Every structure is written in C-alpha cells, then in structure tokens.
TORFIZA-479392 format. One record per residue (C-alpha): residue in one letter; x, y, z. Coordinates in pm, 1 decimal. Last residue first. Layout:
BEGIN
atom aa:A | east:X | north:Y | up:Z
...
This chain:
BEGIN
atom aa:A | east:6098.3 | north:14667.9 | up:14169.6
atom aa:L | east:5924.2 | north:14625.8 | up:13834.1
atom aa:R | east:5620.3 | north:14432.0 | up:13952.7
atom aa:A | east:5594.8 | north:14662.4 | up:14254.8
atom aa:A | east:5574.2 | north:14968.2 | up:14028.4
atom aa:I | east:5283.4 | north:14811.5 | up:13839.8
atom aa:R | east:5103.6 | north:14736.1 | up:14167.6
atom aa:D | east:5164.3 | north:15087.8 | up:14295.3
atom aa:Y | east:5018.5 | north:15231.0 | up:13975.1
atom aa:A | east:4697.8 | north:15035.7 | up:14007.3
atom aa:E | east:4596.6 | north:14784.6 | up:13742.4
atom aa:L | east:4454.2 | north:14898.1 | up:13410.1
atom aa:R | east:4096.0 | north:14774.5 | up:13384.9
atom aa:H | east:3940.8 | north:15119.6 | up:13427.0
atom aa:V | east:4173.2 | north:15274.2 | up:13166.3
atom aa:P | east:3942.0 | north:15256.7 | up:12863.3
atom aa:G | east:4134.0 | north:15525.3 | up:12670.8
atom aa:L | east:4456.5 | north:15705.8 | up:12762.0
atom aa:A | east:4737.8 | north:15577.9 | up:12981.8
atom aa:A | east:5061.7 | north:15728.0 | up:13109.8
atom aa:V | east:5277.5 | north:15539.5 | up:13360.0
atom aa:T | east:5616.1 | north:15671.3 | up:13473.5
atom aa:P | east:5836.0 | north:15445.4 | up:13682.0
atom aa:R | east:6015.5 | north:15544.5 | up:14004.9
atom aa:C | east:6382.3 | north:15463.1 | up:13956.7
atom aa:Q | east:6600.1 | north:15159.5 | up:14028.8
atom aa:R | east:6436.6 | north:14957.2 | up:13752.0
atom aa:L | east:6609.7 | north:15156.5 | up:13479.6
atom aa:R | east:6953.8 | north:15089.2 | up:13627.5
atom aa:R | east:6883.1 | north:14716.2 | up:13623.1
atom aa:A | east:6818.1 | north:14726.7 | up:13249.2
atom aa:A | east:7136.4 | north:14926.3 | up:13186.5
atom aa:A | east:7343.8 | north:14683.6 | up:13394.9
atom aa:T | east:7191.3 | north:14389.6 | up:13206.3
atom aa:I | east:7280.8 | north:14548.1 | up:12873.3
atom aa:A | east:7633.4 | north:14646.8 | up:12978.1
atom aa:A | east:7702.6 | north:14292.1 | up:13098.4
atom aa:A | east:7582.9 | north:14149.8 | up:12767.3
atom aa:D | east:7826.6 | north:14362.8 | up:12569.0
atom aa:V | east:7806.6 | north:14709.0 | up:12412.4
atom aa:G | east:8144.2 | north:14773.5 | up:12248.2
atom aa:E | east:8006.6 | north:14709.3 | up:11900.5
atom aa:I | east:7780.6 | north:15012.4 | up:11934.6
atom aa:R | east:8065.6 | north:15235.7 | up:12053.6
atom aa:T | east:8288.8 | north:15112.6 | up:11770.1
atom aa:V | east:8013.6 | north:15182.5 | up:11517.4
atom aa:I | east:7976.3 | north:15538.9 | up:11647.5
atom aa:E | east:8352.0 | north:15597.2 | up:11635.7
atom aa:E | east:8372.7 | north:15466.1 | up:11279.9
atom aa:V | east:8091.1 | north:15702.0 | up:11184.3
atom aa:P | east:8312.4 | north:15993.4 | up:11281.8
atom aa:I | east:8147.0 | north:16226.2 | up:11538.2
atom aa:P | east:8152.0 | north:16591.3 | up:11430.1
atom aa:R | east:8239.7 | north:16823.1 | up:11716.9
atom aa:G | east:8074.3 | north:17035.3 | up:11985.7
atom aa:Y | east:7900.2 | north:16732.4 | up:12131.9
atom aa:V | east:7535.1 | north:16837.9 | up:12124.5
atom aa:L | east:7517.5 | north:17128.5 | up:11883.1
atom aa:L | east:7798.7 | north:16994.9 | up:11664.7
atom aa:Q | east:7644.1 | north:16649.2 | up:11660.9
atom aa:Q | east:7300.2 | north:16787.4 | up:11574.4
atom aa:G | east:7420.4 | north:16976.1 | up:11269.0
atom aa:L | east:7628.0 | north:16685.6 | up:11140.4
atom aa:Q | east:7345.7 | north:16434.8 | up:11191.0
atom aa:E | east:7101.6 | north:16660.6 | up:11011.3
atom aa:C | east:7333.3 | north:16704.1 | up:10713.3
atom aa:R | east:7411.7 | north:16333.8 | up:10699.3
atom aa:S | east:7045.6 | north:16237.1 | up:10712.0
atom aa:M | east:6963.4 | north:16498.5 | up:10447.0
atom aa:T | east:7238.4 | north:16383.2 | up:10213.0
atom aa:S | east:7111.9 | north:16026.4 | up:10238.4
atom aa:E | east:7343.7 | north:15728.8 | up:10172.0
atom aa:L | east:7512.0 | north:15768.0 | up:10510.8
atom aa:A | east:7180.6 | north:15682.0 | up:10676.6
atom aa:M | east:7234.8 | north:15320.8 | up:10570.5
atom aa:L | east:7547.9 | north:15308.4 | up:10787.1
atom aa:T | east:7374.1 | north:15414.2 | up:11109.0
atom aa:G | east:7069.4 | north:15195.2 | up:11048.0
atom aa:A | east:7291.8 | north:14898.3 | up:10970.8
atom aa:K | east:7494.6 | north:14953.9 | up:11287.1
atom aa:M | east:7180.0 | north:14971.0 | up:11500.3
atom aa:Q | east:7027.6 | north:14657.8 | up:11351.1
atom aa:A | east:7358.9 | north:14471.2 | up:11377.0
atom aa:R | east:7389.8 | north:14562.7 | up:11746.3
atom aa:A | east:7040.4 | north:14427.9 | up:11810.4
atom aa:R | east:7115.5 | north:14103.9 | up:11621.6
atom aa:A | east:7444.4 | north:14052.0 | up:11807.6
atom aa:L | east:7262.7 | north:14097.2 | up:12138.8
atom aa:E | east:6991.4 | north:13853.5 | up:12032.7
atom aa:D | east:7249.9 | north:13589.2 | up:11939.8
atom aa:E | east:7473.3 | north:13647.8 | up:12243.3
atom aa:S | east:7182.0 | north:13576.8 | up:12474.7
atom aa:V | east:7059.2 | north:13825.1 | up:12730.6
atom aa:G | east:7070.1 | north:13834.5 | up:13110.9
atom aa:D | east:6872.4 | north:13886.1 | up:13429.7
atom aa:A | east:6790.7 | north:14250.0 | up:13352.1
atom aa:V | east:6611.9 | north:14130.9 | up:13038.8
atom aa:K | east:6383.1 | north:13926.1 | up:13263.0
atom aa:V | east:6253.8 | north:14224.4 | up:13461.0
atom aa:I | east:6159.4 | north:14418.7 | up:13148.6
atom aa:E | east:5992.8 | north:14107.4 | up:13005.9
atom aa:D | east:5792.7 | north:14057.5 | up:13326.8
atom aa:C | east:5675.6 | north:14417.9 | up:13325.0
atom aa:V | east:5546.0 | north:14380.8 | up:12970.9
atom aa:V | east:5376.4 | north:14052.2 | up:13062.2
atom aa:P | east:5211.8 | north:14201.0 | up:13372.4
atom aa:V | east:5082.8 | north:14495.7 | up:13165.8
atom aa:L | east:4935.5 | north:14293.3 | up:12879.1
atom aa:E | east:4717.2 | north:14045.7 | up:13067.2
atom aa:E | east:4488.8 | north:14304.3 | up:13228.1
atom aa:V | east:4507.1 | north:14522.3 | up:12915.7
atom aa:E | east:4363.5 | north:14258.2 | up:12683.3
atom aa:G | east:3989.5 | north:14315.1 | up:12725.5
atom aa:E | east:4008.5 | north:14690.1 | up:12667.9
atom aa:G | east:4214.2 | north:14640.9 | up:12354.3
atom aa:T | east:4580.1 | north:14727.4 | up:12324.8
atom aa:G | east:4815.7 | north:15000.0 | up:12204.7
atom aa:A | east:5162.4 | north:14968.5 | up:12351.4
atom aa:Y | east:5448.8 | north:15212.3 | up:12403.2
atom aa:V | east:5756.4 | north:15121.2 | up:12607.8
atom aa:G | east:5990.0 | north:15383.9 | up:12748.2
atom aa:F | east:6338.8 | north:15505.3 | up:12825.7
atom aa:L | east:6377.9 | north:15873.5 | up:12904.9
atom aa:G | east:6674.2 | north:16107.5 | up:12926.9
atom aa:G | east:6889.5 | north:16336.8 | up:13132.4
atom aa:D | east:7131.9 | north:16626.0 | up:13119.6
atom aa:R | east:7179.4 | north:16714.1 | up:12755.0
atom aa:Y | east:6872.6 | north:16519.1 | up:12648.9
atom aa:G | east:6829.4 | north:16159.4 | up:12530.8
atom aa:G | east:6496.9 | north:16007.1 | up:12436.2
atom aa:T | east:6478.9 | north:15629.8 | up:12411.0
atom aa:F | east:6205.1 | north:15418.5 | up:12256.7
atom aa:T | east:6043.8 | north:15076.6 | up:12292.6
atom aa:Y | east:5780.3 | north:14922.0 | up:12070.5
atom aa:I | east:5432.4 | north:14771.9 | up:12066.5
atom aa:S | east:5163.1 | north:14792.5 | up:11799.5
atom aa:Y | east:4888.1 | north:14544.2 | up:11711.7
atom aa:V | east:4856.4 | north:14420.5 | up:12065.5
atom aa:L | east:4765.5 | north:14118.3 | up:12279.7
atom aa:G | east:4820.4 | north:13849.9 | up:12016.9
atom aa:R | east:4989.1 | north:13619.6 | up:12268.9
atom aa:K | east:5278.7 | north:13460.0 | up:12081.8
atom aa:E | east:5331.3 | north:13710.0 | up:11798.9
atom aa:R | east:5216.8 | north:14033.2 | up:11964.9
atom aa:I | east:5327.5 | north:14008.7 | up:12325.8
atom aa:E | east:5612.7 | north:13758.9 | up:12328.3
atom aa:Q | east:5762.4 | north:13822.3 | up:11985.7
atom aa:F | east:5711.7 | north:14198.3 | up:11980.8
atom aa:L | east:5834.1 | north:14241.3 | up:12337.9
atom aa:R | east:6144.9 | north:14028.6 | up:12294.4
atom aa:S | east:6255.3 | north:14185.1 | up:11966.9
atom aa:S | east:6247.2 | north:13991.5 | up:11638.7
atom aa:M | east:5981.8 | north:14217.7 | up:11487.7
atom aa:G | east:6181.0 | north:14528.4 | up:11573.6
atom aa:G | east:6308.1 | north:14762.0 | up:11841.7
atom aa:G | east:6132.3 | north:14633.8 | up:12152.5
atom aa:L | east:6373.0 | north:14471.1 | up:12396.7
atom aa:L | east:6679.3 | north:14430.0 | up:12177.8
atom aa:T | east:6649.0 | north:14771.0 | up:12014.3
atom aa:S | east:6589.5 | north:14946.6 | up:12347.0
atom aa:L | east:6880.6 | north:14761.0 | up:12504.8
atom aa:V | east:7105.5 | north:14871.8 | up:12216.7
atom aa:S | east:7008.6 | north:15234.3 | up:12283.5
atom aa:H | east:7054.4 | north:15194.3 | up:12660.0
atom aa:A | east:7402.6 | north:15051.3 | up:12605.8
atom aa:Y | east:7479.4 | north:15336.2 | up:12365.1
atom aa:F | east:7398.2 | north:15600.4 | up:12626.4
atom aa:D | east:7584.0 | north:15423.2 | up:12909.0
atom aa:P | east:7875.7 | north:15670.0 | up:12906.5
atom aa:D | east:7622.8 | north:15952.5 | up:12961.9
atom aa:H | east:7667.6 | north:16250.0 | up:12729.6
atom aa:I | east:7339.3 | north:16193.6 | up:12547.5
atom aa:G | east:7150.9 | north:16172.5 | up:12873.7
atom aa:V | east:7034.8 | north:15851.6 | up:13035.3
atom aa:G | east:6692.5 | north:15706.4 | up:13114.2
atom aa:D | east:6449.6 | north:15771.0 | up:13398.3
atom aa:F | east:6176.1 | north:15522.3 | up:13326.0
atom aa:G | east:5875.8 | north:15453.6 | up:13108.4
atom aa:L | east:5543.4 | north:15280.7 | up:13058.6
atom aa:V | east:5334.4 | north:15431.7 | up:12780.2
atom aa:L | east:4982.4 | north:15302.2 | up:12725.8
atom aa:H | east:4716.2 | north:15369.3 | up:12464.7
atom aa:L | east:4399.1 | north:15174.6 | up:12548.9
atom aa:Q | east:4210.2 | north:15092.7 | up:12234.1
atom aa:E | east:3852.6 | north:15123.6 | up:12105.8
atom aa:L | east:3822.2 | north:15468.5 | up:12256.5
atom aa:D | east:3567.7 | north:15635.0 | up:12486.0
atom aa:R | east:3821.2 | north:15815.5 | up:12699.7
atom aa:E | east:3931.3 | north:15771.9 | up:13061.4
atom aa:E | east:4247.6 | north:15963.6 | up:13132.2
atom aa:R | east:4527.4 | north:15818.9 | up:13340.3
atom aa:F | east:4858.0 | north:15973.2 | up:13451.2
atom aa:D | east:5090.7 | north:15815.3 | up:13709.8
atom aa:G | east:5432.8 | north:15910.5 | up:13841.4
atom aa:G | east:5786.3 | north:15986.5 | up:13735.4
atom aa:R | east:6013.7 | north:16244.1 | up:13895.7
atom aa:Y | east:6289.0 | north:16333.7 | up:13648.2
atom aa:R | east:6446.2 | north:16672.9 | up:13715.2
atom aa:A | east:6611.5 | north:16823.2 | up:13406.1
atom aa:A | east:6815.7 | north:17135.6 | up:13479.0
atom aa:E | east:6670.7 | north:17477.4 | up:13399.3
atom aa:P | east:6763.2 | north:17618.6 | up:13060.1
atom aa:E | east:7095.1 | north:17796.2 | up:12997.0
atom aa:P | east:7076.1 | north:18162.4 | up:12898.3
atom aa:H | east:7162.7 | north:18254.5 | up:12538.8
atom aa:T | east:7503.6 | north:18370.1 | up:12419.0
atom aa:T | east:7560.2 | north:18665.9 | up:12189.5
atom aa:N | east:7736.6 | north:18714.3 | up:11857.4
atom aa:P | east:7451.2 | north:18870.8 | up:11662.2
atom aa:L | east:7350.3 | north:18748.8 | up:11313.2
atom aa:H | east:7348.4 | north:19041.3 | up:11069.2
atom aa:A | east:7632.5 | north:18915.8 | up:10846.6
atom aa:F | east:7463.8 | north:18577.8 | up:10806.9
atom aa:A | east:7442.2 | north:18568.8 | up:10425.9
atom aa:K | east:7785.7 | north:18724.0 | up:10364.8
atom aa:E | east:7978.6 | north:18498.0 | up:10599.8
atom aa:A | east:7766.6 | north:18202.0 | up:10486.1
atom aa:M | east:7855.6 | north:18254.2 | up:10120.0
atom aa:A | east:8227.5 | north:18258.7 | up:10206.1
atom aa:V | east:8184.1 | north:17946.1 | up:10418.2
atom aa:F | east:8013.0 | north:17769.9 | up:10127.2
atom aa:A | east:8299.7 | north:17859.0 | up:9892.6
atom aa:D | east:8551.1 | north:17725.8 | up:10143.6
atom aa:H | east:8359.0 | north:17403.0 | up:10198.0
atom aa:E | east:8275.8 | north:17294.8 | up:9844.5
atom aa:I | east:7937.1 | north:17123.6 | up:9824.5
atom aa:R | east:7801.1 | north:16818.5 | up:9644.3
atom aa:G | east:7622.7 | north:16668.5 | up:9940.3
atom aa:A | east:7595.9 | north:16763.2 | up:10304.5
atom aa:A | east:7547.6 | north:17108.5 | up:10455.8
atom aa:A | east:7538.2 | north:17234.3 | up:10814.2
atom aa:L | east:7486.2 | north:17581.4 | up:10959.9
atom aa:V | east:7511.4 | north:17540.8 | up:11336.4
atom aa:I | east:7342.7 | north:17799.9 | up:11555.7
atom aa:A | east:7363.4 | north:17897.5 | up:11923.9
atom aa:P | east:7702.3 | north:18071.5 | up:11898.3
atom aa:G | east:7573.0 | north:18292.2 | up:11614.6
atom aa:S | east:7251.9 | north:18412.2 | up:11776.3
atom aa:Y | east:6884.5 | north:18315.7 | up:11783.8
atom aa:H | east:6809.3 | north:18284.9 | up:12157.3
atom aa:R | east:6738.6 | north:18613.4 | up:12332.8
atom aa:G | east:6643.1 | north:18822.0 | up:12029.4
atom aa:L | east:6428.4 | north:18547.8 | up:11880.3
atom aa:Y | east:6244.1 | north:18491.0 | up:12208.5
atom aa:D | east:6189.6 | north:18865.3 | up:12260.4
atom aa:V | east:6054.2 | north:18914.1 | up:11909.2
atom aa:L | east:5822.4 | north:18617.1 | up:11952.9
atom aa:A | east:5689.6 | north:18744.7 | up:12287.2
atom aa:S | east:5650.9 | north:19095.6 | up:12143.2
atom aa:R | east:5425.8 | north:18961.3 | up:11865.9
atom aa:P | east:5170.9 | north:18863.7 | up:12127.8
atom aa:L | east:5090.6 | north:18507.4 | up:12237.6
atom aa:K | east:4716.2 | north:18488.6 | up:12311.1
atom aa:G | east:4605.0 | north:18173.1 | up:12129.4
atom aa:V | east:4937.5 | north:18008.4 | up:12210.1
atom aa:I | east:4869.9 | north:18036.3 | up:12582.8
atom aa:E | east:4517.0 | north:17890.1 | up:12600.3
atom aa:A | east:4612.6 | north:17630.6 | up:12341.2
atom aa:A | east:4908.6 | north:17501.8 | up:12544.1
atom aa:G | east:5230.2 | north:17463.4 | up:12351.8
atom aa:L | east:5316.2 | north:17268.8 | up:12038.7
atom aa:V | east:5632.2 | north:17137.0 | up:12204.4
atom aa:P | east:5437.7 | north:17024.0 | up:12510.8
atom aa:R | east:5567.8 | north:17097.9 | up:12863.1
atom aa:G | east:5767.9 | north:16841.4 | up:13058.9
atom aa:L | east:6112.9 | north:16974.8 | up:12974.6
atom aa:A | east:6003.9 | north:17321.8 | up:13084.2
atom aa:Q | east:5927.7 | north:17218.5 | up:13440.7
atom aa:D | east:5626.5 | north:17148.3 | up:13659.4
atom aa:P | east:5623.8 | north:16773.5 | up:13599.1
atom aa:Y | east:5906.0 | north:16590.1 | up:13415.9
atom aa:A | east:5799.4 | north:16223.5 | up:13389.4
atom aa:T | east:5430.4 | north:16307.4 | up:13409.2
atom aa:A | east:5454.7 | north:16588.1 | up:13153.7
atom aa:Q | east:5652.7 | north:16368.1 | up:12915.7
atom aa:F | east:5401.1 | north:16083.4 | up:12942.7
atom aa:H | east:5109.1 | north:16319.1 | up:12886.4
atom aa:D | east:5285.0 | north:16460.0 | up:12578.7
atom aa:F | east:5352.0 | north:16102.9 | up:12464.4
atom aa:I | east:4983.9 | north:16013.2 | up:12495.9
atom aa:I | east:4905.7 | north:16297.8 | up:12254.1
atom aa:D | east:5031.3 | north:16100.3 | up:11954.4
atom aa:D | east:4875.5 | north:15756.1 | up:11997.6
atom aa:P | east:4558.5 | north:15936.3 | up:12108.5
atom aa:T | east:4520.4 | north:16155.7 | up:11799.4
atom aa:D | east:4240.1 | north:16403.8 | up:11878.9
atom aa:A | east:4469.3 | north:16607.5 | up:12104.3
atom aa:A | east:4724.1 | north:16622.5 | up:11820.4
atom aa:Q | east:4459.7 | north:16758.0 | up:11582.3
atom aa:G | east:4357.4 | north:17021.3 | up:11834.5
atom aa:I | east:4718.4 | north:17136.6 | up:11877.5
atom aa:E | east:4758.1 | north:17156.2 | up:11499.3
atom aa:Q | east:4434.7 | north:17355.6 | up:11472.3
atom aa:L | east:4570.1 | north:17591.0 | up:11739.9
atom aa:V | east:4886.2 | north:17618.0 | up:11530.1
atom aa:V | east:4686.0 | north:17727.2 | up:11225.9
atom aa:T | east:4488.4 | north:17979.1 | up:11433.0
atom aa:R | east:4811.2 | north:18126.3 | up:11568.8
atom aa:E | east:4926.4 | north:18143.3 | up:11208.1
atom aa:R | east:4638.9 | north:18366.8 | up:11104.0
atom aa:A | east:4690.0 | north:18615.6 | up:11387.6
atom aa:L | east:5065.6 | north:18609.0 | up:11330.6
atom aa:E | east:5024.6 | north:18685.3 | up:10960.8
atom aa:G | east:4822.6 | north:18994.2 | up:11049.4
atom aa:D | east:5071.6 | north:19099.2 | up:11315.7
atom aa:D | east:5369.8 | north:19067.4 | up:11079.2
atom aa:L | east:5663.6 | north:18875.1 | up:11220.5
atom aa:L | east:5880.2 | north:19064.0 | up:10970.6
atom aa:S | east:6149.1 | north:18799.2 | up:10928.3
atom aa:H | east:6493.3 | north:18946.4 | up:10867.0
atom aa:Q | east:6752.4 | north:18732.1 | up:11042.8
atom aa:L | east:6634.0 | north:18370.8 | up:11047.8
atom aa:M | east:6418.9 | north:18395.6 | up:10734.7
atom aa:D | east:6684.9 | north:18576.4 | up:10530.0
atom aa:A | east:6948.2 | north:18320.8 | up:10629.9
atom aa:I | east:6714.4 | north:18039.7 | up:10523.8
atom aa:I | east:6642.1 | north:18204.3 | up:10187.5
atom aa:D | east:7007.1 | north:18291.4 | up:10120.5
atom aa:L | east:7122.6 | north:17936.6 | up:10196.8
atom aa:A | east:6863.3 | north:17788.9 | up:9962.8
atom aa:L | east:6969.1 | north:18027.4 | up:9684.4
atom aa:G | east:7338.4 | north:17952.1 | up:9732.0
atom aa:A | east:7274.6 | north:17577.5 | up:9727.8
atom aa:D | east:7104.1 | north:17603.5 | up:9387.4
atom aa:E | east:7387.8 | north:17455.1 | up:9179.2
atom aa:H | east:7390.6 | north:17147.8 | up:9404.4
atom aa:L | east:7030.5 | north:17057.3 | up:9332.8
atom aa:V | east:6820.9 | north:17137.5 | up:9635.0
atom aa:K | east:6729.6 | north:17011.3 | up:9983.0
atom aa:A | east:6633.1 | north:17258.1 | up:10252.2
atom aa:Y | east:6649.0 | north:17296.5 | up:10629.0
atom aa:Y | east:6529.9 | north:17499.1 | up:10925.8
atom aa:A | east:6585.7 | north:17322.1 | up:11258.7
atom aa:T | east:6486.0 | north:17398.0 | up:11618.0
atom aa:H | east:6657.6 | north:17249.9 | up:11922.7
atom aa:E | east:6615.0 | north:17115.2 | up:12274.1
atom aa:R | east:6247.0 | north:17030.0 | up:12318.7
atom aa:T | east:6191.7 | north:16980.5 | up:11949.1
atom aa:T | east:6090.1 | north:17216.0 | up:11668.0
atom aa:Y | east:6073.4 | north:17139.3 | up:11297.2
atom aa:A | east:6145.5 | north:17305.4 | up:10964.1
atom aa:N | east:6090.6 | north:17269.0 | up:10588.7
atom aa:L | east:6211.9 | north:17367.6 | up:10243.5
atom aa:Q | east:6221.0 | north:17144.0 | up:9935.0
atom aa:G | east:6379.4 | north:17224.0 | up:9601.0
atom aa:G | east:6255.6 | north:17192.2 | up:9244.9
atom aa:V | east:6424.0 | north:17516.7 | up:9134.0
atom aa:N | east:6098.7 | north:17714.9 | up:9119.6
atom aa:E | east:6000.7 | north:17532.7 | up:9440.3
atom aa:I | east:6257.9 | north:17721.0 | up:9647.6
atom aa:E | east:6164.8 | north:18058.3 | up:9499.6
atom aa:E | east:5789.8 | north:17999.2 | up:9520.6
atom aa:S | east:5790.4 | north:17894.4 | up:9885.4
atom aa:I | east:5972.8 | north:18207.5 | up:9998.6
atom aa:R | east:5784.3 | north:18423.7 | up:9749.2
atom aa:F | east:5448.9 | north:18314.3 | up:9889.4
atom aa:A | east:5549.6 | north:18418.7 | up:10241.1
atom aa:T | east:5664.8 | north:18752.9 | up:10101.5
atom aa:R | east:6033.3 | north:18810.5 | up:10045.5
atom aa:R | east:6280.8 | north:19095.0 | up:10089.3
atom aa:K | east:6192.5 | north:19237.0 | up:10433.2
atom aa:T | east:6085.2 | north:18890.6 | up:10539.2
atom aa:G | east:5766.4 | north:18687.5 | up:10510.5
atom aa:K | east:5562.7 | north:18415.9 | up:10676.2
atom aa:F | east:5811.7 | north:18127.1 | up:10685.5
atom aa:L | east:5977.1 | north:18262.0 | up:11000.9
atom aa:M | east:5631.7 | north:18257.8 | up:11160.3
atom aa:H | east:5605.4 | north:17880.0 | up:11181.4
atom aa:E | east:5937.1 | north:17835.9 | up:11363.6
atom aa:V | east:5846.7 | north:18127.2 | up:11590.9
atom aa:L | east:5523.4 | north:17946.2 | up:11679.8
atom aa:H | east:5721.4 | north:17634.6 | up:11774.1
atom aa:A | east:5954.6 | north:17828.1 | up:12004.2
atom aa:V | east:5658.6 | north:18027.5 | up:12146.7
atom aa:G | east:5468.5 | north:17715.3 | up:12252.2
atom aa:N | east:5487.2 | north:17777.0 | up:12627.2
atom aa:V | east:5500.6 | north:18154.8 | up:12672.0
atom aa:S | east:5393.1 | north:18192.6 | up:13037.5
atom aa:P | east:5588.3 | north:17883.6 | up:13142.6
atom aa:A | east:5917.1 | north:18042.2 | up:13025.7
atom aa:E | east:6063.6 | north:17877.7 | up:12718.3
atom aa:N | east:6413.1 | north:17730.3 | up:12674.4
atom aa:R | east:6282.0 | north:17375.9 | up:12731.7
atom aa:T | east:6069.2 | north:17412.8 | up:12419.0
atom aa:G | east:6360.4 | north:17464.9 | up:12184.0
atom aa:V | east:6710.9 | north:17606.4 | up:12163.9
atom aa:G | east:7033.0 | north:17496.9 | up:11996.1
atom aa:V | east:6945.3 | north:17621.5 | up:11648.3
atom aa:W | east:7020.7 | north:17383.3 | up:11362.4
atom aa:C | east:7044.2 | north:17577.4 | up:11038.4
atom aa:G | east:7010.0 | north:17394.6 | up:10710.8
atom aa:L | east:7162.0 | north:17226.2 | up:10411.4
atom aa:S | east:7095.3 | north:16928.0 | up:10188.2
atom aa:V | east:7287.2 | north:16936.4 | up:9862.2
atom aa:T | east:7216.6 | north:16743.3 | up:9542.9
atom aa:Q | east:7402.1 | north:16593.0 | up:9246.5
atom aa:V | east:7590.7 | north:16315.1 | up:9423.8
atom aa:D | east:7943.6 | north:16181.1 | up:9361.5
atom aa:P | east:8134.2 | north:16461.1 | up:9533.9
atom aa:M | east:7990.0 | north:16398.9 | up:9882.4
atom aa:T | east:8129.1 | north:16682.4 | up:10097.0
atom aa:D | east:8015.0 | north:16692.9 | up:10458.5
atom aa:T | east:8013.8 | north:17060.6 | up:10547.0
atom aa:A | east:8005.3 | north:17249.8 | up:10874.5
atom aa:V | east:7965.8 | north:17622.4 | up:10939.5
atom aa:R | east:7965.1 | north:17721.8 | up:11305.9
atom aa:L | east:7818.8 | north:18065.0 | up:11375.7
atom aa:G | east:8016.4 | north:18244.7 | up:11649.4
atom aa:N | east:7991.7 | north:18595.1 | up:11498.1
atom aa:A | east:8352.2 | north:18578.2 | up:11374.1
atom aa:L | east:8275.0 | north:18257.6 | up:11183.2
atom aa:T | east:8359.6 | north:17906.4 | up:11304.0
atom aa:T | east:8474.9 | north:17665.5 | up:11033.5
atom aa:V | east:8407.8 | north:17290.2 | up:11025.3
atom aa:R | east:8513.4 | north:17029.5 | up:10769.1
atom aa:V | east:8383.0 | north:16681.4 | up:10694.5
atom aa:Q | east:8513.7 | north:16494.0 | up:10390.0
atom aa:S | east:8326.4 | north:16208.7 | up:10229.9
atom aa:M | east:8424.8 | north:15895.9 | up:10042.6
C-alpha cells in the first residue's frame, strides 16, 4: 500500500510524497518545469549547461564535497534535462533523506557558477555534443526533431549547438536561473520510506531562499514536418519516419500510446514481425511517442543496410496504412497488457514512483492514481486505434535519414504512400 500526499509551501513549491512503509530507501528530487523550449535561440543549450553547473559547487560545498557527501552514505545523485523539464534527483537509505534534500536544495539555490568551473564544464559539454554527433542512432533524433519543429525552441537540441555553448557566459546562466527556477515552477517529490509532514518541514527550511515568481510561457508548438537527409559513410542507414502526434492533455493520448505499442512496441508487434522476423530487413525497428503540453510526435525508427532500404520504406508505410484499416482483438489485448504491465511493474521502484509523481504534478497539476491510468489504457478499443492511425496520416510526414541515403526514395513518394 502507498499513500500520496501533496502540500504547497508559501513560496509556491509543491512537496509531494508517496509513502512506501515496507522499503528501506527513499528516492527524492526536484522536477523543474522548464527545459530546452524555454531558451532563446541565442542561448540554446543553457538549460543543459545549468544542470551541469549546479553540481560544480555552492557556498557551502565544493564540487567534490557534493559527490563525497552523497557517496559517503552509499547514495546516488544525478540529473537530466529534456525539452520541457529538468530534474535533480537522489536515492538514499531512508535515514539519509534529510542529507539528500539538503544537497539538492543547496545546489538549486546557492550554486556559485564559478567562471573557472564554467570554462571546464563548457568543454565537457562540447565533448558530449561531439559524442552525440558521432552516434548516428542518437543524433538522428535531433535531426528529426528539428525537421518536425523547424525554427522554434521545440526543434532545437537539448545539448545545444556547439558554437553557442562554447561561448555561453556566466551571465546567461545566472539570467536563466533567475527567470525560471522558482517555487511555482518546481515540484519536490519523494517516494519510499518517508513521512510526509516531517519531509514538508525539512523542505520549508531547505528551500527558504527559493523565490515565489512565475516564469514566462514558451512559444506554442508548431508542427510542420518535412525532409532531412545527410549522406554519411556508414554501414547502416538510420531512418526516422514520423508524424504530428498528440499532446499529453489530448483525449487521444492513450490511444496513440497503445497504437505505438501495437505497431512497433515489442517483438510481437506488427513492424518487428513483418520487417525483422519475416523479411530480415533490419536489426532494430521500433515506434515511439513524445507528448508535450501542446503537441506531440509519433515516429518509427529503423536501422537498415544500404541494400535493404528500397524494400524497407514501402513495407513500413504499408504497415502504417494497414493499421488504420483495423486491428484484431488479440493484438489489441496484447498491447494493452504490455502497457498495463509496464505501469504496474514501475510501482516496485521508488525512483520510478518518485519521477512519475514529480512529472504528473508538473504536467497535470495533480497526482494520477494508477487505477485511473489502467482504466484509460483498458478503455482504448479498436475504433480508437484506427482513428488514431488515420489521424496520423492526415498530416505532412517528417522524414530524417542519415547514412547511405542515395537509395532512399523521394520524400514526395513516401508521403504519397501514406496519404
């Protein structure tokens, strides 16, 4: 059994706990409701660089001391940046929750952003950008995002552009923190062996310096779609074919998620069976969805050989068309079961529950009971799946390809197959 409680502090910070009395650990963290899409074009990458720099020393702790204190108690501390939020989180034994909370609060409120550390960390991030560029099955998704959402924040890379990151001054980081890191923008979530009232009392003290201000809303998402191709001397062609999906508040969100599972979410999915098992055209193929506040993406990734691409693309398009014509009850039941199992299995992890709680409060403004999620999944029927598939085909597709692209058929031909 678990118990979820939420308290909002005077400075707007929401404190949420999911108490699991039968475990010995606590996962906790701050989920900040800003990310890459909150950046101006001139500072693309600043959200991610801020995330790095908050580990580089505060008024009370050096960078080494931050890592030393958490590891002295056997804990783990990490962070990540996405297009819509940034997270700083830790996992510790339950008796060390206060220490983990104090470290994260110290980082978010009192980081020095030292110029010397910034110079070193810019170099680290530039190495990260270079590594991503050298990883075709990674960087292809940045090209896909940029093609789907051109000339807007949602289409720019999370890591940022090297030519911008390499010159970002300390003032840009200070300005970003001051504009966006405030009480109303942050959820402090904890899951595990934690007592809510005691945790709230610790949070009130730890986050006493967090301002109660609101941050400006990002520009609206404007899906356009289009074609990106880059010839590279690679053994494989890396291809992403995608569409204008649905946002996280859209009533069809769960239908699109079940469709993704059915079409390319596992070894029993249509794409895996037809393209890998029956035809041997790929090693890796899968579908994915990405939901934002006001839009989303639905896509298919495939990695294939130069000689197989001419057969691959028509088959992928054909499977997308066919799923809009109907699905069987057996495959629909299997897709729903996969999603339900994944949801319920995540309940066994304190970190999964902590992250889910933080994200739900940022996105929906309330915790979502697991029973509600399961009900929404079970409510997806065959008609909802075919409607979702047809909705995808009404938009201009996005094609992103990297590698030996010369045998990939023309964009207009691919779009015609899907029309």
